[in-house]
PDBQT receptor file of N, H, CA, C and O in Angstrom, charges set to zero:
ATOM      1  N   MET A   1     -19.361   1.908 -18.898  1.00  0.00    +0.000 N 
ATOM      2  CA  MET A   1     -20.278   1.830 -17.795  1.00  0.00    +0.000 C 
ATOM      3  C   MET A   1     -20.656   0.362 -17.606  1.00  0.00    +0.000 C 
ATOM      4  O   MET A   1     -20.864  -0.374 -18.570  1.00  0.00    +0.000 OA
ATOM      5  N   GLY A   2     -20.737  -0.035 -16.354  1.00  0.00    +0.000 N 
ATOM      6  H   GLY A   2     -20.568   0.563 -15.571  1.00  0.00    +0.000 HD
ATOM      7  CA  GLY A   2     -21.073  -1.414 -16.039  1.00  0.00    +0.000 C 
ATOM      8  C   GLY A   2     -22.570  -1.681 -16.127  1.00  0.00    +0.000 C 
ATOM      9  O   GLY A   2     -23.352  -0.770 -16.398  1.00  0.00    +0.000 OA
ATOM     10  N   PRO A   3     -22.962  -2.911 -15.902  1.00  0.00    +0.000 N 
ATOM     11  CA  PRO A   3     -24.371  -3.289 -16.029  1.00  0.00    +0.000 C 
ATOM     12  C   PRO A   3     -25.290  -2.605 -15.017  1.00  0.00    +0.000 C 
ATOM     13  O   PRO A   3     -26.502  -2.550 -15.229  1.00  0.00    +0.000 OA
ATOM     14  N   GLU A   4     -24.740  -2.089 -13.935  1.00  0.00    +0.000 N 
ATOM     15  H   GLU A   4     -23.756  -2.133 -13.763  1.00  0.00    +0.000 HD
ATOM     16  CA  GLU A   4     -25.547  -1.424 -12.914  1.00  0.00    +0.000 C 
ATOM     17  C   GLU A   4     -25.651   0.078 -13.150  1.00  0.00    +0.000 C 
ATOM     18  O   GLU A   4     -26.181   0.794 -12.301  1.00  0.00    +0.000 OA
ATOM     19  N   GLY A   5     -25.156   0.568 -14.283  1.00  0.00    +0.000 N 
ATOM     20  H   GLY A   5     -24.725  -0.014 -14.972  1.00  0.00    +0.000 HD
ATOM     21  CA  GLY A   5     -25.223   1.991 -14.586  1.00  0.00    +0.000 C 
ATOM     22  C   GLY A   5     -24.168   2.814 -13.883  1.00  0.00    +0.000 C 
ATOM     23  O   GLY A   5     -24.287   4.037 -13.796  1.00  0.00    +0.000 OA
ATOM     24  N   ARG A   6     -23.125   2.154 -13.375  1.00  0.00    +0.000 N 
ATOM     25  H   ARG A   6     -23.028   1.162 -13.446  1.00  0.00    +0.000 HD
ATOM     26  CA  ARG A   6     -22.035   2.862 -12.711  1.00  0.00    +0.000 C 
ATOM     27  C   ARG A   6     -20.752   2.661 -13.498  1.00  0.00    +0.000 C 
ATOM     28  O   ARG A   6     -20.618   1.714 -14.272  1.00  0.00    +0.000 OA
ATOM     29  N   SER A   7     -19.830   3.556 -13.287  1.00  0.00    +0.000 N 
ATOM     30  H   SER A   7     -19.938   4.326 -12.658  1.00  0.00    +0.000 HD
ATOM     31  CA  SER A   7     -18.547   3.491 -13.981  1.00  0.00    +0.000 C 
ATOM     32  C   SER A   7     -17.470   2.961 -13.051  1.00  0.00    +0.000 C 
ATOM     33  O   SER A   7     -17.675   2.824 -11.845  1.00  0.00    +0.000 OA
ATOM     34  N   PHE A   8     -16.321   2.667 -13.635  1.00  0.00    +0.000 N 
ATOM     35  H   PHE A   8     -16.154   2.779 -14.615  1.00  0.00    +0.000 HD
ATOM     36  CA  PHE A   8     -15.172   2.300 -12.822  1.00  0.00    +0.000 C 
ATOM     37  C   PHE A   8     -13.934   2.918 -13.439  1.00  0.00    +0.000 C 
ATOM     38  O   PHE A   8     -13.891   3.195 -14.638  1.00  0.00    +0.000 OA
ATOM     39  N   LEU A   9     -12.926   3.132 -12.604  1.00  0.00    +0.000 N 
ATOM     40  H   LEU A   9     -12.960   2.907 -11.630  1.00  0.00    +0.000 HD
ATOM     41  CA  LEU A   9     -11.646   3.664 -13.061  1.00  0.00    +0.000 C 
ATOM     42  C   LEU A   9     -10.659   2.512 -13.119  1.00  0.00    +0.000 C 
ATOM     43  O   LEU A   9     -10.651   1.643 -12.247  1.00  0.00    +0.000 OA
ATOM     44  N   VAL A  10      -9.831   2.512 -14.148  1.00  0.00    +0.000 N 
ATOM     45  H   VAL A  10      -9.837   3.218 -14.856  1.00  0.00    +0.000 HD
ATOM     46  CA  VAL A  10      -8.783   1.511 -14.277  1.00  0.00    +0.000 C 
ATOM     47  C   VAL A  10      -7.460   2.242 -14.415  1.00  0.00    +0.000 C 
ATOM     48  O   VAL A  10      -7.334   3.164 -15.221  1.00  0.00    +0.000 OA
ATOM     49  N   VAL A  11      -6.471   1.830 -13.627  1.00  0.00    +0.000 N 
ATOM     50  H   VAL A  11      -6.574   1.081 -12.972  1.00  0.00    +0.000 HD
ATOM     51  CA  VAL A  11      -5.126   2.389 -13.707  1.00  0.00    +0.000 C 
ATOM     52  C   VAL A  11      -4.258   1.351 -14.397  1.00  0.00    +0.000 C 
ATOM     53  O   VAL A  11      -4.178   0.204 -13.958  1.00  0.00    +0.000 OA
ATOM     54  N   LEU A  12      -3.603   1.763 -15.489  1.00  0.00    +0.000 N 
ATOM     55  H   LEU A  12      -3.668   2.695 -15.845  1.00  0.00    +0.000 HD
ATOM     56  CA  LEU A  12      -2.755   0.856 -16.261  1.00  0.00    +0.000 C 
ATOM     57  C   LEU A  12      -1.299   1.274 -16.161  1.00  0.00    +0.000 C 
ATOM     58  O   LEU A  12      -0.985   2.463 -16.092  1.00  0.00    +0.000 OA
ATOM     59  N   ASP A  13      -0.408   0.283 -16.155  1.00  0.00    +0.000 N 
ATOM     60  H   ASP A  13      -0.663  -0.683 -16.212  1.00  0.00    +0.000 HD
ATOM     61  CA  ASP A  13       1.019   0.545 -16.237  1.00  0.00    +0.000 C 
ATOM     62  C   ASP A  13       1.305   0.989 -17.666  1.00  0.00    +0.000 C 
ATOM     63  O   ASP A  13       0.965   0.278 -18.612  1.00  0.00    +0.000 OA
ATOM     64  N   ALA A  14       1.919   2.143 -17.835  1.00  0.00    +0.000 N 
ATOM     65  H   ALA A  14       2.195   2.720 -17.067  1.00  0.00    +0.000 HD
ATOM     66  CA  ALA A  14       2.123   2.713 -19.171  1.00  0.00    +0.000 C 
ATOM     67  C   ALA A  14       3.087   1.896 -20.024  1.00  0.00    +0.000 C 
ATOM     68  O   ALA A  14       3.039   1.986 -21.251  1.00  0.00    +0.000 OA
ATOM     69  N   THR A  15       3.945   1.114 -19.417  1.00  0.00    +0.000 N 
ATOM     70  H   THR A  15       3.984   1.041 -18.420  1.00  0.00    +0.000 HD
ATOM     71  CA  THR A  15       4.907   0.317 -20.172  1.00  0.00    +0.000 C 
ATOM     72  C   THR A  15       4.327  -1.016 -20.618  1.00  0.00    +0.000 C 
ATOM     73  O   THR A  15       4.459  -1.403 -21.779  1.00  0.00    +0.000 OA
ATOM     74  N   SER A  16       3.687  -1.711 -19.695  1.00  0.00    +0.000 N 
ATOM     75  H   SER A  16       3.579  -1.397 -18.752  1.00  0.00    +0.000 HD
ATOM     76  CA  SER A  16       3.205  -3.064 -19.993  1.00  0.00    +0.000 C 
ATOM     77  C   SER A  16       1.713  -3.137 -20.305  1.00  0.00    +0.000 C 
ATOM     78  O   SER A  16       1.236  -4.162 -20.792  1.00  0.00    +0.000 OA
ATOM     79  N   TRP A  17       0.986  -2.089 -20.037  1.00  0.00    +0.000 N 
ATOM     80  H   TRP A  17       1.374  -1.256 -19.641  1.00  0.00    +0.000 HD
ATOM     81  CA  TRP A  17      -0.467  -2.034 -20.191  1.00  0.00    +0.000 C 
ATOM     82  C   TRP A  17      -1.181  -3.011 -19.260  1.00  0.00    +0.000 C 
ATOM     83  O   TRP A  17      -2.347  -3.338 -19.482  1.00  0.00    +0.000 OA
ATOM     84  N   GLN A  18      -0.496  -3.476 -18.229  1.00  0.00    +0.000 N 
ATOM     85  H   GLN A  18       0.451  -3.211 -18.049  1.00  0.00    +0.000 HD
ATOM     86  CA  GLN A  18      -1.141  -4.348 -17.253  1.00  0.00    +0.000 C 
ATOM     87  C   GLN A  18      -1.952  -3.507 -16.275  1.00  0.00    +0.000 C 
ATOM     88  O   GLN A  18      -1.567  -2.394 -15.919  1.00  0.00    +0.000 OA
ATOM     89  N   GLU A  19      -3.074  -4.060 -15.851  1.00  0.00    +0.000 N 
ATOM     90  H   GLU A  19      -3.387  -4.965 -16.139  1.00  0.00    +0.000 HD
ATOM     91  CA  GLU A  19      -3.923  -3.357 -14.890  1.00  0.00    +0.000 C 
ATOM     92  C   GLU A  19      -3.237  -3.318 -13.529  1.00  0.00    +0.000 C 
ATOM     93  O   GLU A  19      -2.801  -4.346 -13.011  1.00  0.00    +0.000 OA
ATOM     94  N   VAL A  20      -3.146  -2.110 -12.955  1.00  0.00    +0.000 N 
ATOM     95  H   VAL A  20      -3.499  -1.275 -13.376  1.00  0.00    +0.000 HD
ATOM     96  CA  VAL A  20      -2.523  -1.913 -11.651  1.00  0.00    +0.000 C 
ATOM     97  C   VAL A  20      -3.591  -1.799 -10.569  1.00  0.00    +0.000 C 
ATOM     98  O   VAL A  20      -3.419  -2.318  -9.466  1.00  0.00    +0.000 OA
ATOM     99  N   ALA A  21      -4.691  -1.122 -10.883  1.00  0.00    +0.000 N 
ATOM    100  H   ALA A  21      -4.831  -0.700 -11.778  1.00  0.00    +0.000 HD
ATOM    101  CA  ALA A  21      -5.765  -0.927  -9.909  1.00  0.00    +0.000 C 
ATOM    102  C   ALA A  21      -7.083  -0.705 -10.632  1.00  0.00    +0.000 C 
ATOM    103  O   ALA A  21      -7.120  -0.310 -11.797  1.00  0.00    +0.000 OA
ATOM    104  N   ARG A  22      -8.173  -0.973  -9.901  1.00  0.00    +0.000 N 
ATOM    105  H   ARG A  22      -8.143  -1.294  -8.954  1.00  0.00    +0.000 HD
ATOM    106  CA  ARG A  22      -9.520  -0.748 -10.433  1.00  0.00    +0.000 C 
ATOM    107  C   ARG A  22     -10.384  -0.269  -9.277  1.00  0.00    +0.000 C 
ATOM    108  O   ARG A  22     -10.300  -0.802  -8.171  1.00  0.00    +0.000 OA
ATOM    109  N   ALA A  23     -11.215   0.736  -9.533  1.00  0.00    +0.000 N 
ATOM    110  H   ALA A  23     -11.284   1.169 -10.432  1.00  0.00    +0.000 HD
ATOM    111  CA  ALA A  23     -12.106   1.271  -8.496  1.00  0.00    +0.000 C 
ATOM    112  C   ALA A  23     -13.510   1.417  -9.061  1.00  0.00    +0.000 C 
ATOM    113  O   ALA A  23     -13.715   2.111 -10.057  1.00  0.00    +0.000 OA
ATOM    114  N   GLN A  24     -14.471   0.766  -8.431  1.00  0.00    +0.000 N 
ATOM    115  H   GLN A  24     -14.305   0.202  -7.623  1.00  0.00    +0.000 HD
ATOM    116  CA  GLN A  24     -15.878   0.890  -8.819  1.00  0.00    +0.000 C 
ATOM    117  C   GLN A  24     -16.404   2.206  -8.264  1.00  0.00    +0.000 C 
ATOM    118  O   GLN A  24     -16.164   2.525  -7.099  1.00  0.00    +0.000 OA
ATOM    119  N   LEU A  25     -17.110   2.965  -9.074  1.00  0.00    +0.000 N 
ATOM    120  H   LEU A  25     -17.304   2.706 -10.020  1.00  0.00    +0.000 HD
ATOM    121  CA  LEU A  25     -17.660   4.250  -8.653  1.00  0.00    +0.000 C 
ATOM    122  C   LEU A  25     -19.167   4.130  -8.455  1.00  0.00    +0.000 C 
ATOM    123  O   LEU A  25     -19.824   3.369  -9.166  1.00  0.00    +0.000 OA
ATOM    124  N   PRO A  26     -19.723   4.872  -7.497  1.00  0.00    +0.000 N 
ATOM    125  CA  PRO A  26     -21.160   4.794  -7.241  1.00  0.00    +0.000 C 
ATOM    126  C   PRO A  26     -21.990   5.683  -8.165  1.00  0.00    +0.000 C 
ATOM    127  O   PRO A  26     -23.151   5.965  -7.872  1.00  0.00    +0.000 OA
ATOM    128  N   PHE A  27     -21.401   6.127  -9.280  1.00  0.00    +0.000 N 
ATOM    129  H   PHE A  27     -20.457   5.897  -9.518  1.00  0.00    +0.000 HD
ATOM    130  CA  PHE A  27     -22.083   7.016 -10.221  1.00  0.00    +0.000 C 
ATOM    131  C   PHE A  27     -21.488   6.816 -11.610  1.00  0.00    +0.000 C 
ATOM    132  O   PHE A  27     -20.443   6.183 -11.755  1.00  0.00    +0.000 OA
ATOM    133  N   ALA A  28     -22.142   7.345 -12.612  1.00  0.00    +0.000 N 
ATOM    134  H   ALA A  28     -22.991   7.859 -12.494  1.00  0.00    +0.000 HD
ATOM    135  CA  ALA A  28     -21.640   7.263 -13.992  1.00  0.00    +0.000 C 
ATOM    136  C   ALA A  28     -20.676   8.419 -14.255  1.00  0.00    +0.000 C 
ATOM    137  O   ALA A  28     -20.952   9.557 -13.875  1.00  0.00    +0.000 OA
ATOM    138  N   VAL A  29     -19.558   8.132 -14.898  1.00  0.00    +0.000 N 
ATOM    139  H   VAL A  29     -19.334   7.208 -15.207  1.00  0.00    +0.000 HD
ATOM    140  CA  VAL A  29     -18.572   9.154 -15.263  1.00  0.00    +0.000 C 
ATOM    141  C   VAL A  29     -18.938   9.699 -16.638  1.00  0.00    +0.000 C 
ATOM    142  O   VAL A  29     -19.233   8.918 -17.543  1.00  0.00    +0.000 OA
ATOM    143  N   PRO A  30     -18.926  11.028 -16.821  1.00  0.00    +0.000 N 
ATOM    144  CA  PRO A  30     -19.237  11.603 -18.135  1.00  0.00    +0.000 C 
ATOM    145  C   PRO A  30     -18.227  11.142 -19.198  1.00  0.00    +0.000 C 
ATOM    146  O   PRO A  30     -17.063  10.892 -18.884  1.00  0.00    +0.000 OA
ATOM    147  N   TYR A  31     -18.673  11.034 -20.436  1.00  0.00    +0.000 N 
ATOM    148  H   TYR A  31     -19.618  11.237 -20.691  1.00  0.00    +0.000 HD
ATOM    149  CA  TYR A  31     -17.806  10.558 -21.518  1.00  0.00    +0.000 C 
ATOM    150  C   TYR A  31     -16.574  11.422 -21.725  1.00  0.00    +0.000 C 
ATOM    151  O   TYR A  31     -15.544  10.905 -22.155  1.00  0.00    +0.000 OA
ATOM    152  N   ARG A  32     -16.636  12.716 -21.438  1.00  0.00    +0.000 N 
ATOM    153  H   ARG A  32     -17.474  13.136 -21.089  1.00  0.00    +0.000 HD
ATOM    154  CA  ARG A  32     -15.472  13.586 -21.650  1.00  0.00    +0.000 C 
ATOM    155  C   ARG A  32     -14.300  13.210 -20.754  1.00  0.00    +0.000 C 
ATOM    156  O   ARG A  32     -13.164  13.586 -21.043  1.00  0.00    +0.000 OA
ATOM    157  N   PHE A  33     -14.550  12.478 -19.675  1.00  0.00    +0.000 N 
ATOM    158  H   PHE A  33     -15.473  12.173 -19.440  1.00  0.00    +0.000 HD
ATOM    159  CA  PHE A  33     -13.467  12.061 -18.778  1.00  0.00    +0.000 C 
ATOM    160  C   PHE A  33     -12.774  10.798 -19.270  1.00  0.00    +0.000 C 
ATOM    161  O   PHE A  33     -11.617  10.563 -18.922  1.00  0.00    +0.000 OA
ATOM    162  N   HIS A  34     -13.441   9.989 -20.057  1.00  0.00    +0.000 N 
ATOM    163  H   HIS A  34     -14.381  10.180 -20.340  1.00  0.00    +0.000 HD
ATOM    164  CA  HIS A  34     -12.872   8.722 -20.505  1.00  0.00    +0.000 C 
ATOM    165  C   HIS A  34     -11.578   8.953 -21.279  1.00  0.00    +0.000 C 
ATOM    166  O   HIS A  34     -11.520   9.801 -22.170  1.00  0.00    +0.000 OA
ATOM    167  N   GLY A  35     -10.556   8.202 -20.936  1.00  0.00    +0.000 N 
ATOM    168  H   GLY A  35     -10.604   7.513 -20.213  1.00  0.00    +0.000 HD
ATOM    169  CA  GLY A  35      -9.284   8.298 -21.630  1.00  0.00    +0.000 C 
ATOM    170  C   GLY A  35      -8.464   9.517 -21.262  1.00  0.00    +0.000 C 
ATOM    171  O   GLY A  35      -7.547   9.879 -22.001  1.00  0.00    +0.000 OA
ATOM    172  N   THR A  36      -8.760  10.159 -20.152  1.00  0.00    +0.000 N 
ATOM    173  H   THR A  36      -9.505   9.865 -19.552  1.00  0.00    +0.000 HD
ATOM    174  CA  THR A  36      -8.015  11.343 -19.736  1.00  0.00    +0.000 C 
ATOM    175  C   THR A  36      -6.674  10.931 -19.145  1.00  0.00    +0.000 C 
ATOM    176  O   THR A  36      -6.607  10.036 -18.302  1.00  0.00    +0.000 OA
ATOM    177  N   PHE A  37      -5.605  11.592 -19.592  1.00  0.00    +0.000 N 
ATOM    178  H   PHE A  37      -5.660  12.319 -20.277  1.00  0.00    +0.000 HD
ATOM    179  CA  PHE A  37      -4.267  11.355 -19.063  1.00  0.00    +0.000 C 
ATOM    180  C   PHE A  37      -3.947  12.469 -18.092  1.00  0.00    +0.000 C 
ATOM    181  O   PHE A  37      -4.054  13.644 -18.443  1.00  0.00    +0.000 OA
ATOM    182  N   LEU A  38      -3.555  12.122 -16.873  1.00  0.00    +0.000 N 
ATOM    183  H   LEU A  38      -3.468  11.168 -16.588  1.00  0.00    +0.000 HD
ATOM    184  CA  LEU A  38      -3.206  13.111 -15.864  1.00  0.00    +0.000 C 
ATOM    185  C   LEU A  38      -1.726  12.962 -15.531  1.00  0.00    +0.000 C 
ATOM    186  O   LEU A  38      -1.357  12.072 -14.765  1.00  0.00    +0.000 OA
ATOM    187  N   PRO A  39      -0.866  13.825 -16.098  1.00  0.00    +0.000 N 
ATOM    188  CA  PRO A  39       0.567  13.705 -15.858  1.00  0.00    +0.000 C 
ATOM    189  C   PRO A  39       0.920  14.063 -14.415  1.00  0.00    +0.000 C 
ATOM    190  O   PRO A  39       0.179  14.776 -13.739  1.00  0.00    +0.000 OA
ATOM    191  N   LEU A  40       2.049  13.560 -13.964  1.00  0.00    +0.000 N 
ATOM    192  H   LEU A  40       2.651  12.981 -14.513  1.00  0.00    +0.000 HD
ATOM    193  CA  LEU A  40       2.553  13.899 -12.643  1.00  0.00    +0.000 C 
ATOM    194  C   LEU A  40       2.845  15.390 -12.607  1.00  0.00    +0.000 C 
ATOM    195  O   LEU A  40       3.541  15.910 -13.478  1.00  0.00    +0.000 OA
ATOM    196  N   LEU A  41       2.322  16.069 -11.615  1.00  0.00    +0.000 N 
ATOM    197  H   LEU A  41       1.756  15.646 -10.908  1.00  0.00    +0.000 HD
ATOM    198  CA  LEU A  41       2.548  17.506 -11.494  1.00  0.00    +0.000 C 
ATOM    199  C   LEU A  41       3.878  17.754 -10.806  1.00  0.00    +0.000 C 
ATOM    200  O   LEU A  41       4.186  17.120  -9.797  1.00  0.00    +0.000 OA
ATOM    201  N   SER A  42       4.657  18.661 -11.337  1.00  0.00    +0.000 N 
ATOM    202  H   SER A  42       4.407  19.177 -12.157  1.00  0.00    +0.000 HD
ATOM    203  CA  SER A  42       5.947  19.010 -10.759  1.00  0.00    +0.000 C 
ATOM    204  C   SER A  42       5.751  19.957  -9.584  1.00  0.00    +0.000 C 
ATOM    205  O   SER A  42       4.886  20.832  -9.627  1.00  0.00    +0.000 OA
ATOM    206  N   SER A  43       6.544  19.788  -8.547  1.00  0.00    +0.000 N 
ATOM    207  H   SER A  43       7.246  19.077  -8.512  1.00  0.00    +0.000 HD
ATOM    208  CA  SER A  43       6.463  20.689  -7.398  1.00  0.00    +0.000 C 
ATOM    209  C   SER A  43       7.306  21.938  -7.626  1.00  0.00    +0.000 C 
ATOM    210  O   SER A  43       7.277  22.871  -6.823  1.00  0.00    +0.000 OA
ATOM    211  N   ARG A  44       8.062  21.949  -8.730  1.00  0.00    +0.000 N 
ATOM    212  H   ARG A  44       8.086  21.191  -9.382  1.00  0.00    +0.000 HD
ATOM    213  CA  ARG A  44       8.883  23.123  -9.064  1.00  0.00    +0.000 C 
ATOM    214  C   ARG A  44       8.070  24.128  -9.852  1.00  0.00    +0.000 C 
ATOM    215  O   ARG A  44       7.213  23.763 -10.657  1.00  0.00    +0.000 OA
ATOM    216  N   SER A  45       8.350  25.401  -9.608  1.00  0.00    +0.000 N 
ATOM    217  H   SER A  45       9.046  25.697  -8.953  1.00  0.00    +0.000 HD
ATOM    218  CA  SER A  45       7.637  26.464 -10.336  1.00  0.00    +0.000 C 
ATOM    219  C   SER A  45       8.394  26.865 -11.571  1.00  0.00    +0.000 C 
ATOM    220  O   SER A  45       7.949  27.744 -12.309  1.00  0.00    +0.000 OA
TER     221      SER A  45
């Protein structure tokens, strides 16, 4: 959480660990969300 009591999301390249994007959020993100990996969803059933 930043100094203003808000969170931000960071998108990292999985190979190089370089930051790809960052988004400041207008609210605090709960701790259970931190470090969540969201895999690409397949369109196949």
